[in-house]
DSSP file (Angstrom, degrees, kcal/mol; ACC not computed):
  #  RESIDUE AA STRUCTURE BP1 BP2  ACC     N-H-->O    O-->H-N    N-H-->O    O-->H-N    TCO  KAPPA ALPHA  PHI   PSI    X-CA   Y-CA   Z-CA
    1    1 A M              0   0    0      0, 0.0     2,-0.2     0, 0.0     5,-0.0   0.000 360.0 360.0 360.0 136.8  -25.4    4.5    5.0
    2    2 A K    >   -     0   0    0      1,-0.1     3,-1.6    49,-0.0     4,-0.3  -0.558 360.0-132.9 -77.4 138.7  -23.6    7.1    3.0
    3    3 A C  G >  S+     0   0    0      1,-0.3     3,-2.1    -2,-0.2     6,-0.3   0.846 103.4  68.0 -61.1 -33.0  -21.1    5.7    0.5
    4    4 A E  G 3  S+     0   0    0      1,-0.3    -1,-0.3     5,-0.1     6,-0.0   0.706  96.3  55.7 -61.4 -18.7  -18.5    8.3    1.6
    5    5 A N  G <  S+     0   0    0     -3,-1.6     2,-0.5     4,-0.0    -1,-0.3   0.507  88.8  94.9 -89.7  -5.6  -18.4    6.4    4.9
    6    6 A L    <>  -     0   0    0     -3,-2.1     4,-2.2    -4,-0.3     3,-0.2  -0.755  62.9-152.9 -95.2 127.4  -17.5    3.1    3.3
    7    7 A D  H  > S+     0   0    0     -2,-0.5     4,-3.0     1,-0.2     5,-0.3   0.866  98.4  58.4 -61.4 -36.0  -13.9    1.9    3.0
    8    8 A V  H  > S+     0   0    0      1,-0.2     4,-1.9     2,-0.2    -1,-0.2   0.875 107.7  46.4 -63.7 -36.2  -14.8   -0.2    0.0
    9    9 A W  H  > S+     0   0    0     -6,-0.3     4,-2.2    -3,-0.2    -2,-0.2   0.929 113.3  48.6 -69.4 -45.7  -16.1    2.9   -1.8
   10   10 A K  H  X S+     0   0    0     -4,-2.2     4,-2.2    -7,-0.2    -2,-0.2   0.922 114.2  46.0 -60.0 -45.8  -13.0    5.0   -0.8
   11   11 A R  H  X S+     0   0    0     -4,-3.0     4,-2.4     1,-0.2    -1,-0.2   0.872 111.5  50.8 -68.8 -36.9  -10.7    2.3   -2.0
   12   12 A S  H  X S+     0   0    0     -4,-1.9     4,-2.1    -5,-0.3    31,-0.2   0.868 110.0  51.0 -70.0 -33.9  -12.5    1.7   -5.3
   13   13 A C  H  X S+     0   0    0     -4,-2.2     4,-2.4     2,-0.2    -2,-0.2   0.933 110.4  49.5 -62.8 -45.5  -12.4    5.4   -6.0
   14   14 A R  H  X S+     0   0    0     -4,-2.2     4,-2.4     1,-0.2    -2,-0.2   0.909 110.2  50.3 -61.2 -43.1   -8.7    5.4   -5.3
   15   15 A L  H  X S+     0   0    0     -4,-2.4     4,-2.4     1,-0.2    -1,-0.2   0.920 109.8  50.9 -61.8 -43.6   -8.2    2.5   -7.6
   16   16 A S  H  X S+     0   0    0     -4,-2.1     4,-2.8    23,-0.2    -2,-0.2   0.911 109.5  50.1 -61.0 -43.2  -10.2    4.2  -10.4
   17   17 A V  H  X S+     0   0    0     -4,-2.4     4,-2.6     1,-0.2    -1,-0.2   0.918 110.2  50.9 -61.1 -43.6   -8.1    7.4  -10.0
   18   18 A N  H  X S+     0   0    0     -4,-2.4     4,-2.2     2,-0.2    -2,-0.2   0.907 112.0  46.8 -60.5 -42.2   -4.9    5.3  -10.3
   19   19 A I  H  X S+     0   0    0     -4,-2.4     4,-1.9     2,-0.2    -2,-0.2   0.924 111.4  50.5 -68.2 -44.5   -6.1    3.6  -13.4
   20   20 A Y  H  < S+     0   0    0     -4,-2.8     4,-0.4     1,-0.2    -2,-0.2   0.937 113.8  45.6 -57.5 -46.4   -7.2    6.9  -15.0
   21   21 A N  H >< S+     0   0    0     -4,-2.6     3,-0.8     1,-0.2     4,-0.2   0.883 110.1  54.3 -65.2 -38.5   -3.8    8.4  -14.3
   22   22 A Y  H 3< S+     0   0    0     -4,-2.2     3,-0.4     1,-0.2    -1,-0.2   0.872 116.2  37.2 -63.1 -37.6   -1.9    5.3  -15.5
   23   23 A F  T >< S+     0   0    0     -4,-1.9     3,-1.4     1,-0.2    -1,-0.2   0.307  80.0 108.9-100.3   8.9   -3.7    5.4  -18.9
   24   24 A K  T <  S+     0   0    0     -3,-0.8    -1,-0.2    -4,-0.4    -2,-0.1   0.761  87.5  40.2 -62.3 -22.6   -3.9    9.1  -19.5
   25   25 A E  T 3  S+     0   0    0     -3,-0.4    -1,-0.3    -4,-0.2     2,-0.1   0.477  85.6 121.0-101.0  -3.8   -1.3    8.9  -22.3
   26   26 A L    <   -     0   0    0     -3,-1.4    -3,-0.0     1,-0.1    58,-0.0  -0.392  47.5-160.6 -66.0 132.5   -2.5    5.6  -23.9
   27   27 A K        +     0   0    0     -2,-0.1     2,-1.7     1,-0.1    -1,-0.1   0.618  70.0  93.0 -89.9 -14.1   -3.4    6.0  -27.5
   28   28 A D     >  -     0   0    0      1,-0.2     4,-2.6     2,-0.1     5,-0.2  -0.626  56.3-179.3 -79.7  89.1   -5.5    2.9  -27.7
   29   29 A F  H  > S+     0   0    0     -2,-1.7     4,-2.5     1,-0.2     5,-0.2   0.787  72.7  58.2 -67.6 -29.0   -8.7    4.7  -26.9
   30   30 A G  H  > S+     0   0    0      2,-0.2     4,-2.1     1,-0.2    -1,-0.2   0.953 112.9  38.2 -64.2 -49.8  -10.9    1.5  -27.1
   31   31 A F  H  > S+     0   0    0      2,-0.2     4,-2.7     1,-0.2     5,-0.3   0.933 117.1  51.4 -65.9 -45.7   -8.9   -0.2  -24.4
   32   32 A K  H  X S+     0   0    0     -4,-2.6     4,-2.1     1,-0.2     5,-0.2   0.910 111.5  47.3 -58.0 -44.8   -8.4    3.0  -22.4
   33   33 A D  H  X S+     0   0    0     -4,-2.5     4,-2.2    -5,-0.2    -1,-0.2   0.920 113.5  48.0 -63.4 -44.8  -12.2    3.7  -22.5
   34   34 A Q  H  X S+     0   0    0     -4,-2.1     4,-2.2    -5,-0.2    -2,-0.2   0.928 114.5  43.3 -65.1 -46.8  -13.1    0.2  -21.5
   35   35 A I  H  X S+     0   0    0     -4,-2.7     4,-1.7     1,-0.2    -1,-0.2   0.870 115.9  47.3 -72.4 -35.6  -10.7   -0.2  -18.5
   36   36 A T  H  X S+     0   0    0     -4,-2.1     4,-2.3    -5,-0.3    -1,-0.2   0.894 111.7  51.6 -71.8 -36.7  -11.4    3.3  -17.1
   37   37 A R  H  X S+     0   0    0     -4,-2.2     4,-2.0    -5,-0.2    -2,-0.2   0.920 110.3  47.4 -64.4 -43.6  -15.2    2.8  -17.4
   38   38 A S  H  X S+     0   0    0     -4,-2.2     4,-0.9     1,-0.2    -1,-0.2   0.887 112.6  49.8 -67.8 -35.3  -15.1   -0.5  -15.6
   39   39 A S  H >X S+     0   0    0     -4,-1.7     4,-0.8     1,-0.2     3,-0.5   0.915 112.6  47.2 -66.3 -40.9  -12.9    1.0  -12.8
   40   40 A L  H 3X S+     0   0    0     -4,-2.3     4,-1.9     1,-0.2    -2,-0.2   0.828 104.1  63.5 -66.5 -32.6  -15.3    3.9  -12.5
   41   41 A S  H 3X S+     0   0    0     -4,-2.0     4,-2.3     1,-0.2     5,-0.2   0.786  92.4  63.0 -66.7 -29.3  -18.3    1.7  -12.4
   42   42 A I  H <X S+     0   0    0     -4,-0.9     4,-1.8    -3,-0.5    -1,-0.2   0.986 111.4  34.0 -61.3 -60.1  -17.3   -0.1   -9.2
   43   43 A A  H  X S+     0   0    0     -4,-0.8     4,-2.5   -31,-0.2    -1,-0.2   0.864 116.8  57.2 -64.1 -36.3  -17.5    3.0   -7.0
   44   44 A S  H  X S+     0   0    0     -4,-1.9     4,-2.5     1,-0.2    -1,-0.2   0.903 108.1  45.7 -64.0 -41.3  -20.4    4.5   -8.9
   45   45 A N  H  X S+     0   0    0     -4,-2.3     4,-2.4     2,-0.2    -1,-0.2   0.837 110.5  53.5 -73.1 -31.7  -22.6    1.4   -8.4
   46   46 A I  H  X S+     0   0    0     -4,-1.8     4,-2.2    -5,-0.2    -2,-0.2   0.952 111.8  46.5 -61.6 -48.0  -21.7    1.3   -4.7
   47   47 A A  H  X S+     0   0    0     -4,-2.5     4,-0.9     1,-0.2    -2,-0.2   0.929 113.6  47.5 -60.6 -46.8  -22.8    4.9   -4.4
   48   48 A E  H >< S+     0   0    0     -4,-2.5     3,-0.7     1,-0.2     4,-0.4   0.916 111.9  50.5 -63.0 -42.5  -26.0    4.4   -6.3
   49   49 A G  H >< S+     0   0    0     -4,-2.4     3,-1.4     1,-0.2    -1,-0.2   0.873 103.8  57.5 -63.6 -38.1  -26.9    1.3   -4.3
   50   50 A M  H 3< S+     0   0    0     -4,-2.2    -1,-0.2     1,-0.3    -2,-0.2   0.719 103.1  55.7 -68.4 -18.9  -26.4    3.0   -1.0
   51   51 A E  T << S+     0   0    0     -4,-0.9    -1,-0.3    -3,-0.7    -2,-0.2   0.530  86.1 103.8 -88.4  -6.7  -28.9    5.6   -1.9
   52   52 A K    <   -     0   0    0     -3,-1.4     6,-0.1    -4,-0.4    -3,-0.0  -0.451  67.5-140.3 -76.7 149.8  -31.6    3.0   -2.6
   53   53 A E  S    S+     0   0    0     -2,-0.1     2,-0.2     4,-0.0    -1,-0.1   0.897  78.3  64.0 -76.9 -42.8  -34.4    2.5   -0.1
   54   54 A S  S  > S-     0   0    0      1,-0.1     4,-2.0     4,-0.0     5,-0.1  -0.569  74.4-135.0 -91.8 148.9  -34.8   -1.2   -0.2
   55   55 A D  H  > S+     0   0    0     -2,-0.2     4,-2.8     1,-0.2     5,-0.2   0.856 107.7  60.0 -62.7 -35.7  -32.2   -3.8    0.8
   56   56 A K  H  > S+     0   0    0      1,-0.2     4,-2.0     2,-0.2    -1,-0.2   0.911 107.0  45.1 -59.9 -42.6  -33.0   -5.7   -2.3
   57   57 A E  H  > S+     0   0    0      2,-0.2     4,-2.0     1,-0.2    -1,-0.2   0.891 110.8  53.5 -68.8 -39.6  -32.0   -2.8   -4.4
   58   58 A K  H  X S+     0   0    0     -4,-2.0     4,-2.0     1,-0.2    -2,-0.2   0.942 110.1  48.3 -58.0 -47.6  -28.8   -2.2   -2.4
   59   59 A I  H  X S+     0   0    0     -4,-2.8     4,-2.5     1,-0.2    -1,-0.2   0.898 107.4  56.0 -60.8 -41.8  -27.8   -5.8   -3.0
   60   60 A R  H  X S+     0   0    0     -4,-2.0     4,-1.8     1,-0.2    -1,-0.2   0.913 110.1  44.1 -58.9 -43.7  -28.5   -5.5   -6.7
   61   61 A F  H  X S+     0   0    0     -4,-2.0     4,-2.2     2,-0.2    -1,-0.2   0.822 110.4  54.6 -74.3 -30.1  -26.1   -2.6   -7.1
   62   62 A I  H  X S+     0   0    0     -4,-2.0     4,-2.2     2,-0.2    -1,-0.2   0.906 108.6  50.4 -64.6 -40.7  -23.5   -4.3   -4.9
   63   63 A E  H  X S+     0   0    0     -4,-2.5     4,-2.2     2,-0.2    -2,-0.2   0.886 108.9  51.0 -63.7 -39.2  -23.7   -7.2   -7.3
   64   64 A I  H  X S+     0   0    0     -4,-1.8     4,-2.3     2,-0.2    -1,-0.2   0.913 108.8  51.6 -63.9 -41.8  -23.3   -4.9  -10.3
   65   65 A A  H  X S+     0   0    0     -4,-2.2     4,-2.0     1,-0.2    -2,-0.2   0.895 108.6  51.5 -60.9 -40.1  -20.2   -3.4   -8.6
   66   66 A K  H  X S+     0   0    0     -4,-2.2     4,-2.2     2,-0.2    -1,-0.2   0.900 108.5  51.5 -63.5 -40.3  -18.9   -7.0   -8.1
   67   67 A G  H  X S+     0   0    0     -4,-2.2     4,-2.3     1,-0.2    -2,-0.2   0.898 108.9  50.4 -62.6 -40.4  -19.4   -7.6  -11.8
   68   68 A S  H  X S+     0   0    0     -4,-2.3     4,-2.7     2,-0.2    -1,-0.2   0.869 108.2  53.2 -65.2 -36.5  -17.6   -4.5  -12.7
   69   69 A A  H  X S+     0   0    0     -4,-2.0     4,-2.4     2,-0.2    -2,-0.2   0.910 109.7  47.7 -64.0 -42.2  -14.7   -5.6  -10.5
   70   70 A A  H  X S+     0   0    0     -4,-2.2     4,-2.1     2,-0.2    -2,-0.2   0.893 111.7  50.7 -65.2 -39.5  -14.5   -8.9  -12.3
   71   71 A E  H  X S+     0   0    0     -4,-2.3     4,-2.2     2,-0.2    -2,-0.2   0.930 111.2  48.3 -62.2 -45.9  -14.6   -7.1  -15.7
   72   72 A L  H  X S+     0   0    0     -4,-2.7     4,-2.4     1,-0.2    -2,-0.2   0.898 108.4  54.3 -62.1 -41.2  -11.8   -4.8  -14.6
   73   73 A M  H  X S+     0   0    0     -4,-2.4     4,-2.4     1,-0.2    -1,-0.2   0.920 108.4  49.5 -59.1 -44.5   -9.8   -7.8  -13.4
   74   74 A T  H  X S+     0   0    0     -4,-2.1     4,-2.3     1,-0.2    -1,-0.2   0.921 111.0  49.3 -59.8 -45.5  -10.1   -9.4  -16.8
   75   75 A Q  H  X S+     0   0    0     -4,-2.2     4,-2.8     1,-0.2    -1,-0.2   0.855 109.1  52.6 -65.6 -35.3   -9.0   -6.2  -18.5
   76   76 A I  H  X S+     0   0    0     -4,-2.4     4,-2.4     2,-0.2    -1,-0.2   0.940 108.8  49.5 -65.5 -46.2   -6.0   -5.9  -16.3
   77   77 A Y  H  X S+     0   0    0     -4,-2.4     4,-2.0     1,-0.2    -2,-0.2   0.919 114.3  45.3 -58.8 -43.0   -4.9   -9.5  -17.0
   78   78 A I  H  X S+     0   0    0     -4,-2.3     4,-2.3     1,-0.2    -1,-0.2   0.917 110.2  54.7 -65.7 -42.6   -5.3   -8.7  -20.7
   79   79 A G  H  <>S+     0   0    0     -4,-2.8     5,-2.4     1,-0.2     6,-1.7   0.862 108.1  49.6 -58.9 -37.2   -3.5   -5.4  -20.3
   80   80 A I  H ><5S+     0   0    0     -4,-2.4     3,-1.4     4,-0.2    -1,-0.2   0.938 110.7  49.9 -65.0 -47.0   -0.5   -7.2  -18.7
   81   81 A E  H 3<5S+     0   0    0     -4,-2.0    -2,-0.2     1,-0.3    -1,-0.2   0.841 113.2  44.4 -63.4 -34.8   -0.4   -9.7  -21.5
   82   82 A I  T 3<5S-     0   0    0     -4,-2.3    -1,-0.3    -5,-0.1    -2,-0.2   0.295 115.8-115.7 -94.4  10.9   -0.4   -7.1  -24.3
   83   83 A T  T < 5S+     0   0    0     -3,-1.4    -3,-0.2     2,-0.2    -2,-0.1   0.702  83.8 119.3  63.5  26.9    2.2   -5.0  -22.4
   84   84 A Y  S   <S+     0   0    0     -5,-2.4     2,-0.4    -6,-0.2    -4,-0.2   0.710  76.2  46.0 -82.1 -23.5   -0.1   -2.0  -21.7
   85   85 A I  S    S-     0   0    0     -6,-1.7    -2,-0.2    -9,-0.1    -1,-0.2  -0.975  90.5-118.6-124.6 129.0    0.3   -2.6  -18.0
   86   86 A E     >  -     0   0    0     -2,-0.4     4,-2.9     1,-0.1     3,-0.3  -0.457  29.8-126.0 -61.6 134.7    3.5   -3.3  -16.2
   87   87 A K  H  > S+     0   0    0      1,-0.2     4,-2.8     2,-0.2     5,-0.2   0.885 106.3  51.0 -55.4 -46.1    3.1   -6.7  -14.6
   88   88 A Q  H  > S+     0   0    0      1,-0.2     4,-1.5     2,-0.2    -1,-0.2   0.897 113.6  44.9 -61.4 -41.4    4.0   -5.6  -11.0
   89   89 A I  H  > S+     0   0    0     -3,-0.3     4,-2.2     2,-0.2    -2,-0.2   0.933 113.3  50.4 -68.0 -46.2    1.5   -2.7  -11.2
   90   90 A G  H  X S+     0   0    0     -4,-2.9     4,-2.3     1,-0.2    -2,-0.2   0.904 110.0  49.7 -58.9 -43.0   -1.2   -4.9  -12.7
   91   91 A L  H  X S+     0   0    0     -4,-2.8     4,-2.2    -5,-0.2    -1,-0.2   0.843 108.5  53.4 -67.7 -31.7   -0.8   -7.6  -10.1
   92   92 A K  H  X S+     0   0    0     -4,-1.5     4,-2.0    -5,-0.2    -1,-0.2   0.905 109.3  48.7 -66.1 -41.2   -1.0   -5.0   -7.3
   93   93 A W  H  X S+     0   0    0     -4,-2.2     4,-2.5     2,-0.2    -2,-0.2   0.890 109.2  53.3 -64.0 -39.1   -4.3   -3.8   -8.8
   94   94 A I  H  X S+     0   0    0     -4,-2.3     4,-2.4     2,-0.2    -2,-0.2   0.919 107.5  51.1 -62.2 -43.4   -5.5   -7.4   -9.0
   95   95 A E  H  X S+     0   0    0     -4,-2.2     4,-1.9     1,-0.2    -1,-0.2   0.916 110.1  49.5 -59.0 -43.3   -4.7   -7.8   -5.2
   96   96 A E  H  X S+     0   0    0     -4,-2.0     4,-2.6     1,-0.2    -1,-0.2   0.901 109.6  51.4 -64.2 -40.3   -6.7   -4.7   -4.5
   97   97 A L  H  X S+     0   0    0     -4,-2.5     4,-2.7     2,-0.2    -1,-0.2   0.891 106.1  54.9 -64.0 -38.8   -9.6   -6.0   -6.5
   98   98 A D  H  X S+     0   0    0     -4,-2.4     4,-1.8     2,-0.2    -1,-0.2   0.925 111.2  45.4 -57.8 -43.9   -9.5   -9.3   -4.6
   99   99 A E  H  X S+     0   0    0     -4,-1.9     4,-2.5     2,-0.2    -2,-0.2   0.910 111.5  51.7 -66.2 -42.7   -9.8   -7.2   -1.4
  100  100 A L  H  X S+     0   0    0     -4,-2.6     4,-2.7     1,-0.2    -2,-0.2   0.900 107.8  52.6 -61.5 -40.6  -12.6   -5.1   -2.8
  101  101 A L  H  X S+     0   0    0     -4,-2.7     4,-2.1     2,-0.2    -1,-0.2   0.900 109.9  48.4 -62.7 -40.4  -14.6   -8.2   -3.9
  102  102 A K  H  X S+     0   0    0     -4,-1.8     4,-2.2     2,-0.2    -2,-0.2   0.918 112.4  48.9 -63.7 -42.8  -14.3   -9.5   -0.3
  103  103 A M  H  X S+     0   0    0     -4,-2.5     4,-2.5     1,-0.2    -2,-0.2   0.890 110.0  51.2 -65.2 -39.1  -15.4   -6.2    1.1
  104  104 A L  H  X S+     0   0    0     -4,-2.7     4,-2.7     2,-0.2    -1,-0.2   0.884 108.4  51.7 -65.6 -38.3  -18.4   -6.1   -1.3
  105  105 A T  H  X S+     0   0    0     -4,-2.1     4,-2.2     2,-0.2    -2,-0.2   0.918 110.8  48.5 -63.1 -42.5  -19.4   -9.6   -0.3
  106  106 A G  H  X S+     0   0    0     -4,-2.2     4,-1.0     2,-0.2    -2,-0.2   0.912 111.6  49.1 -62.6 -42.6  -19.3   -8.5    3.3
  107  107 A L  H >X S+     0   0    0     -4,-2.5     3,-0.7     1,-0.2     4,-0.5   0.919 110.2  51.2 -62.5 -43.8  -21.3   -5.4    2.5
  108  108 A K  H >< S+     0   0    0     -4,-2.7     3,-1.7     1,-0.2     4,-0.3   0.902 104.7  57.1 -59.2 -42.7  -23.9   -7.4    0.6
  109  109 A N  H >< S+     0   0    0     -4,-2.2     3,-0.8     1,-0.3    -1,-0.2   0.749  96.0  65.3 -64.0 -23.0  -24.2   -9.8    3.6
  110  110 A N  H << S+     0   0    0     -4,-1.0    -1,-0.3    -3,-0.7    -2,-0.2   0.737 105.1  44.9 -66.9 -22.6  -25.2   -6.8    5.8
  111  111 A Y  T <<        0   0    0     -3,-1.7    -1,-0.2    -4,-0.5    -2,-0.2   0.344 360.0 360.0-106.6   5.5  -28.4   -6.4    3.7
  112  112 A K    <         0   0    0     -3,-0.8    -1,-0.2    -4,-0.3    -2,-0.1   0.461 360.0 360.0 -82.3 360.0  -29.5  -10.1    3.5
């Protein structure tokens, strides 16, 4: 299956774009780099996994995408606490990550 056909891939791309745009003016380059990289990693690992031949490899990359989602969630919570992220926006991103994690679990179960 092509990643472009997956809603989880589309939504994770959209979230990454939102995060990149939100932080484009942030001067804390360490935080900005970390949070944008983890957001980018979700969709990227979904795409890479869908191109693998074996189901075992697909599952491995879905698991990596889930790990990146958890990493991003942590960074969002920290970003809210240090006032880099408006609370309402951060909580909306957290809700989207919760949904993405559920979708990734469903996708993973397709390959078991």
